[in-house]
N, C-alpha and C positions, 0 to 999 in steps of 0.2 A: 117184633110186632109193631113197636113204635116207629121203626124205620120204614116199614111198608105202609103204615098209615100216613106218615109224612110224605113219602114218595108218591103215593097214590093221590094225594090231595094238594100237591105242591102248587099248582096254578091257583087254586082256590085260596090257599094260605097267602100267596103273594098278593092276590087281589085284596084280601082282607087287610093285610099289613099296609098296603099303599093307601087304601081307603081310610084306615085309622090315622095314618100320618097326615093326610089331607084335612081330615076333620080336626085333628089336633092343631094344625097350623091355623086353620080358619078360626077356631075357637079362641086360640091365643091372641090372634090379631084383633078380634072383636073386643076381647077383654082389655087389651092394651090401649086400643083407641078410646074406650070408655073411661079408663083410668086417666089417660092423658088429657082428655077433654075436661073431666071433673077437676083435676089438679090445675089445669090452665085457667079455668073459670074461678077457682078458689083463690089462686095467688095472683091473678091479673091486677096490676096496679092502675091500669087505665082502661078506658073503654076502647073498643075496636077502632072507632073513628079517630080518637086522639092518637092511638098508636100508629095508625096508617099515616096520619098527617105528620107525625114526628119522623117516621121512616122516610117519607117523601122529602121532608125538609133536609134531613141528614144526607140523603142520596144526592140532592141538589147541591148541597154544600161540598160534598166530596167530588162531584163531577166538576163543579166550578174550580175547586182547588187543583184537580188534575189538569184541567184546561189551562189554568194560569201557569202551572208548573211547566207544561210543554211549550206554551207560548213564550215564557221567559227563557227557557233553555234555547229555543231557536233564535230568539233575538240576540242572545249573547254570542251565538255562533256567527251571526252576520256582522258583528262589530269588528 
């Protein structure tokens, strides 16, 4: 009896299973985003502007260092 019930309603059961999986993933994502946002604000050591300025400064220093490294490598090859 259970076999015939499952076979007769298989398309409906598949649809319900997929819908449940989609709802579960969406709910989990929303909860994760909320927890991440809360923890980020709780443990943030600097304001957003200060952090962006620091990142821009470090990126500039890194880019300058890479540029210097490549320019010094090429100047040694020419000697």
